[in-house]
C-alpha positions, 0 to 999 in steps of 0.5 A: 500500499502507498501512503502519502505524508503531506507535511504542511505549513498551516496558517490560522486561516481554516479556508487556506489550510482546507485549499492545501489539503484538497490540493494535496490529496489530489496531488497524493492520489495522482502519485498513486497514494490510498492514504494520505495523512496530513498533520496534527493541527491541519486545520488551524495551526496552534498559537491562535484562539481554537475555539472560534475556529473549532467546528463539529464532525458534520460542519463544512470543514469536515464535510469539505475533506470528506469530498476531497477524499471521495473525489480522490479515492483515498482515506484522508487523515487530517487534524482538526479542531472540534468542540467539547462539551465543557467549553473547550475543544477537542484535538481531532483526527478527521479519518475519512475515505474509502468506506471509513468515516470515523474519528480519533481524539487525542488522549494525552494532552501536551501539558509539557515544556511550559505549554499547558494544551489541557487549558484549552483542549479536552483529552479523547477517551477511547482507542481507534482502528479503521481497515484499509485495503486489507490493513488495519491502521491505528492512530495517535496524535503527537504527544501520544508518541511518548506513551508506549502503551497506547501503540502496543494496544493498537497492536493488540487490536490488529494495527499493523500500521499506526498513523501518527500526525503531529505539531511538535514543538521546537527547542533544543533537541526536540528533533532528536527526541522525535526521532528516538521516539517515533522509531521506539514506538514501531519497535515497541508494537512491531508496527509501521509508523507513519509520523507526519508533522507540520513544517517548521515555520522557519523553513519558509522564513516565518518568525520563530515559533513561541511556545505554541507547538508549530512544528518542526517538519521531520516527517518519516515512515518507520518500519516494524523494525525500527528503520527510517525508510523515508523522510523529510527535513524541516520544510513543507513537502509530500513523502511517498512510501509503499507499506509491506504489510508482510514485513509486519508479520516478519518482524513479529515472528523475529521479535515476539514483543507482544507475545512476550509481554508480561502483564500478569507481572507488569 
């Protein structure tokens, strides 16, 4: 299965970002992709008030993404913000196309490195998988990558590929942490991990990011044995990679970490 990671640079305008999502979906489909992944906060970047841009899953922004996925014949995964019951928003992945229409709300909120996502975002409470072209895909968002139990749970529920949109915070050592964590989660779960981040604003000549996590780039596709098979740098770009589900089975036969777990002890 061919997947595409669209490392975009979201603006504060959902309309402008929607045009980018639509155009990149068409381009990725023309390149043979069956799955097109956009970053966390594809709808609107962090660092702006999120309440005014949030829309329900049956709102115009999500419906337009659905239409783009349907027209291109692909599965689209795109980060957006939806209203929460308590007045905050939810950090939501819209997952739509190829007969799938579901969503994942980010479980682990980024209350770290001086940023408090939970002040404006309510956490999700469910693990999500979906089947595409015979492959079960799991979903996680950004800070979730620091929690290996989520990735192992997805693998136990049948996932062979985990799609990980992100808007990673910049800072000393953060690029190295991103790579180590993505590769480690592939090894923990013996899954393919496709991690799609926001591009680094500095790569487009924009002012350096504030404390808000506006992205560092470095999207990558990692094999079930932790090998980086494809990656981008800091700038916007479209990354294409072919996923072989047979490698998942091979990795699990060689390193059966899921079977060798000792939940009776730890």
